[in-house]
C-alpha positions as CSV (number, residue, x, y, z in Angstrom):
1,X,61.2,105.6,-108.9
2,X,63.1,108.9,-109.1
3,X,66.9,108.7,-109.0
4,X,67.8,110.7,-106.0
5,X,71.6,110.2,-106.2
6,X,73.6,113.5,-106.3
7,X,75.3,115.2,-109.1
8,X,79.0,115.6,-108.3
9,X,80.7,118.8,-109.5
10,X,84.5,118.9,-109.3
11,X,87.0,121.7,-109.6
12,X,90.5,122.4,-108.2
13,X,89.1,125.2,-106.1
14,X,86.1,127.5,-106.0
15,X,86.0,128.2,-109.8
16,X,83.5,125.4,-110.4
17,X,80.9,127.4,-108.4
18,X,80.3,129.3,-111.7
19,X,79.2,126.0,-113.2
20,X,77.2,125.0,-110.1
21,X,75.3,128.3,-110.3
22,X,74.2,127.4,-113.9
23,X,73.4,123.8,-113.1
24,X,71.1,124.9,-110.3
25,X,69.2,127.2,-112.7
26,X,68.5,124.3,-115.1
27,X,68.3,121.5,-112.6
28,X,66.9,123.1,-109.4
29,X,65.9,120.0,-107.6
30,X,69.0,117.9,-107.9
31,X,71.1,117.2,-104.8
32,X,74.7,118.4,-105.4
33,X,78.1,117.4,-104.0
34,X,80.7,120.0,-104.8
35,X,84.3,118.7,-104.6
36,X,87.3,121.1,-104.6
37,X,90.8,119.5,-104.8
38,X,92.3,122.5,-103.1
39,X,95.1,120.3,-101.6
40,X,96.5,120.2,-105.2
41,X,95.7,123.8,-106.2
42,X,96.8,125.2,-108.6
43,X,96.7,122.1,-110.7
44,X,97.7,124.0,-113.8
45,X,101.2,124.0,-112.5
46,X,101.5,120.2,-112.1
47,X,103.4,117.9,-114.3
48,X,101.0,115.8,-116.4
49,X,101.8,112.2,-115.2
50,X,101.4,112.8,-111.4
51,X,98.4,115.0,-111.9
52,X,96.6,112.4,-114.1
53,X,97.3,109.7,-111.6
54,X,96.0,111.9,-108.7
55,X,92.8,112.6,-110.7
56,X,92.2,108.9,-111.4
57,X,92.8,108.0,-107.8
58,X,90.6,110.9,-106.5
59,X,87.7,110.1,-108.8
60,X,87.9,106.4,-108.0
61,X,87.4,107.2,-104.3
62,X,84.7,109.8,-105.0
63,X,82.6,107.6,-107.3
64,X,82.8,104.7,-104.9
65,X,81.9,106.7,-101.8
66,X,79.1,109.0,-103.2
67,X,77.8,107.0,-106.2
68,X,76.7,110.1,-108.2
69,X,74.4,109.7,-111.1
70,X,76.5,112.1,-113.1
71,X,79.8,114.0,-112.6
72,X,80.6,117.4,-113.9
73,X,84.3,118.1,-114.2
74,X,84.2,121.9,-114.1
75,X,87.9,122.2,-114.8
76,X,89.6,122.5,-118.2
77,X,93.0,121.3,-116.9
78,X,91.6,118.2,-115.3
79,X,89.2,117.2,-118.1
80,X,91.6,117.8,-121.0
81,X,94.2,115.7,-119.2
82,X,92.2,112.9,-117.6
83,X,88.7,112.9,-119.2
84,X,89.3,110.1,-121.7
85,X,91.0,107.9,-119.1
86,X,88.2,108.5,-116.6
87,X,85.6,107.5,-119.1
88,X,87.6,104.4,-120.0
89,X,88.0,103.5,-116.3
90,X,84.4,104.1,-115.4
91,X,82.4,103.0,-118.5
92,X,78.7,103.9,-118.3
93,X,79.2,106.7,-115.8
94,X,78.0,110.1,-117.1
95,X,81.0,112.5,-117.2
96,X,80.4,116.0,-118.3
97,X,83.6,117.7,-119.3
98,X,84.9,121.2,-119.6
99,X,87.0,122.2,-122.6
100,X,88.0,125.6,-124.0
101,X,85.1,127.1,-125.9
102,X,87.1,127.4,-129.1
103,X,84.4,126.1,-131.4
104,X,81.7,128.7,-130.4
105,X,84.4,131.4,-130.4
106,X,85.3,130.6,-134.0
107,X,81.7,130.7,-135.0
108,X,81.1,134.1,-133.3
109,X,84.2,136.1,-134.1
110,X,83.9,138.8,-136.7
111,X,87.6,139.8,-136.8
112,X,89.0,136.3,-136.9
113,X,91.2,137.1,-133.9
114,X,90.5,135.0,-130.9
115,X,92.4,134.6,-127.6
116,X,92.1,131.7,-125.2
117,X,92.9,132.7,-121.6
118,X,93.8,129.6,-119.6
119,X,96.0,128.0,-117.1
120,X,99.5,126.9,-118.3
121,X,98.4,123.3,-118.1
122,X,95.5,123.9,-120.5
123,X,97.7,125.9,-122.9
124,X,100.2,123.0,-123.0
125,X,97.6,120.4,-123.6
126,X,97.5,118.7,-127.1
127,X,93.7,118.5,-126.6
128,X,93.5,122.3,-126.8
129,X,95.6,122.5,-129.9
130,X,93.5,119.8,-131.5
131,X,90.3,121.9,-130.8
132,X,92.0,124.8,-132.6
133,X,92.9,122.6,-135.6
134,X,89.4,121.1,-135.8
135,X,87.2,124.1,-135.2
136,X,89.2,127.3,-135.6
137,X,91.7,126.7,-138.4
138,X,90.5,129.8,-140.2
139,X,91.1,132.0,-137.2
140,X,94.2,133.4,-135.5
141,X,94.0,131.9,-132.1
142,X,96.3,133.2,-129.4
143,X,96.8,131.0,-126.3
144,X,97.5,133.0,-123.2
145,X,98.6,131.0,-120.1
146,X,98.3,132.7,-116.7
147,X,100.1,131.5,-113.7
148,X,98.2,133.7,-111.3
149,X,94.6,134.3,-112.4
150,X,93.0,131.2,-110.7
151,X,94.6,132.2,-107.5
152,X,93.5,135.8,-107.9
153,X,89.9,134.7,-108.4
154,X,90.1,132.7,-105.2
155,X,91.5,135.7,-103.3
156,X,88.8,138.0,-104.7
157,X,86.0,135.7,-103.6
158,X,87.6,135.4,-100.2
159,X,87.5,139.1,-99.8
160,X,91.2,139.9,-100.7
161,X,91.0,142.4,-103.6
162,X,93.5,142.2,-106.5
163,X,94.7,145.4,-108.1
164,X,93.8,146.4,-111.6
165,X,97.5,146.5,-112.5
166,X,97.9,142.8,-111.5
167,X,94.9,141.7,-113.5
168,X,95.9,143.7,-116.6
169,X,99.4,142.1,-116.5
170,X,97.7,138.7,-116.9
171,X,95.2,139.5,-119.6
172,X,97.1,142.1,-121.7
173,X,98.5,139.5,-124.1
174,X,95.0,138.6,-125.1
175,X,94.6,141.8,-127.0
176,X,96.0,141.7,-130.5
177,X,95.9,144.2,-133.4
178,X,96.5,142.8,-136.9
179,X,95.9,144.3,-140.3
180,X,93.4,146.8,-139.0
181,X,91.5,144.1,-137.0
182,X,91.4,143.6,-133.3
183,X,90.7,140.6,-131.0
184,X,87.0,140.5,-130.4
185,X,86.5,137.3,-128.3
186,X,88.4,136.0,-125.3
187,X,87.6,132.5,-124.3
188,X,87.7,132.1,-120.5
189,X,89.2,128.6,-120.4
190,X,89.3,128.2,-116.6
191,X,86.1,128.2,-114.6
192,X,87.7,130.5,-112.0
193,X,88.0,133.3,-114.5
194,X,84.3,134.3,-114.9
195,X,84.4,135.5,-111.3
196,X,86.8,138.2,-112.6
197,X,85.0,139.0,-115.8
198,X,83.5,142.2,-114.6
199,X,86.9,143.4,-113.6
200,X,88.3,142.4,-117.0
201,X,85.6,144.4,-118.8
202,X,86.6,147.5,-116.9
203,X,90.3,147.3,-117.5
204,X,90.4,145.8,-121.0
205,X,92.1,148.0,-123.8
206,X,88.8,147.6,-125.8
207,X,85.5,145.8,-125.5
208,X,85.5,142.1,-126.3
209,X,83.1,139.2,-125.8
210,X,84.4,137.2,-122.7
211,X,83.1,133.7,-123.5
212,X,82.1,131.9,-120.3
213,X,81.3,128.1,-120.9
214,X,79.3,127.6,-117.6
215,X,75.9,127.7,-119.2
216,X,76.8,125.3,-122.0
217,X,78.3,122.9,-119.4
218,X,75.0,123.0,-117.4
219,X,73.0,122.3,-120.6
220,X,75.2,119.3,-121.3
221,X,74.7,118.0,-117.8
222,X,70.9,118.2,-118.3
223,X,71.3,116.2,-121.6
224,X,73.4,113.5,-119.9
225,X,70.8,113.1,-117.1
226,X,67.9,113.1,-119.6
227,X,64.9,111.6,-117.9
228,X,66.7,111.0,-114.6
229,X,66.2,114.5,-113.3
230,X,64.0,115.2,-110.3
231,X,60.8,117.2,-110.4
232,X,60.6,118.0,-106.7
233,X,63.2,119.0,-104.1
234,X,65.2,116.2,-102.5
235,X,65.8,116.1,-98.7
236,X,69.2,117.0,-97.2
237,X,71.7,119.8,-97.8
238,X,74.0,120.2,-100.7
239,X,77.6,119.7,-99.4
240,X,81.1,120.9,-100.3
241,X,84.2,118.8,-99.8
242,X,87.6,120.4,-99.8
243,X,90.4,117.9,-100.0
244,X,92.8,120.0,-97.9
245,X,90.5,119.6,-94.9
246,X,91.0,123.3,-94.2
247,X,87.8,125.0,-93.0
248,X,87.6,128.7,-92.3
249,X,84.6,130.9,-91.3
250,X,85.2,132.9,-94.5
251,X,85.0,129.7,-96.7
252,X,81.8,128.6,-94.9
253,X,80.2,132.0,-95.5
254,X,81.2,131.9,-99.2
255,X,79.8,128.4,-99.7
256,X,76.6,129.3,-97.9
257,X,76.0,132.0,-100.5
258,X,76.0,129.2,-103.1
259,X,73.7,127.0,-101.0
260,X,76.4,124.6,-99.8
261,X,77.3,123.3,-96.4
262,X,81.0,122.6,-95.8
263,X,81.4,118.9,-94.9
264,X,82.9,118.0,-91.5
265,X,86.5,116.9,-91.4
266,X,85.7,113.2,-91.2
267,X,83.6,113.6,-94.4
268,X,86.5,114.4,-96.6
269,X,86.9,111.7,-99.2
270,X,90.6,112.3,-100.1
271,X,93.3,114.4,-98.5
């Protein structure tokens, strides 16, 4: 019998929709529950201990209530902080994580100059520095933490345009010249950032490869599910749950564009 349980996709806000889009391309028949912990947004500004506890509590409630067959944590900050603890707490459950795409960046760079554009939380994480030591020790990797880009992406998607000057102030540190070489790859280490990638391309000092991990995350989700994927559409609508409980017409329209129906107030798992 086919396993009709949903895939759960988690992010701190609407950035994980970039991952949802790729998951749908590879796994078109899977039911999806999208969870945004917008009550805690932006989580990159949190202290580690309370954020980790919040994530453990939140996922405990979500897994108990929705019993997903796999969970995609489409958030670098959340996974690099709590991914190992979640796997230890819920052994046997298929967690698909999101980490900065440092390994593929190191493999692709021609100049050896790579920047990682992330939230402050991801920049601080020892996990990120371990990735650099393991896979990019021969490169010069610049970590650039932005306090504002995740929020800017949310505003853009909600129809509140951000100026070029504001965006350039956040990405300018990614561009480095050294010994006749220039940065040629910028890792987008927050799932919100690909929504701004076209803007970045227009205002960047020179062309670079903006590395979006969404497709690779979707491929890993397909590998984790292996033979448990569906071959025909399931019944019911895909839903989105926002932990703040705030529901606006603009948010409903945005989510409808991604094939999601915003859950009713009494359907929110955690506030």
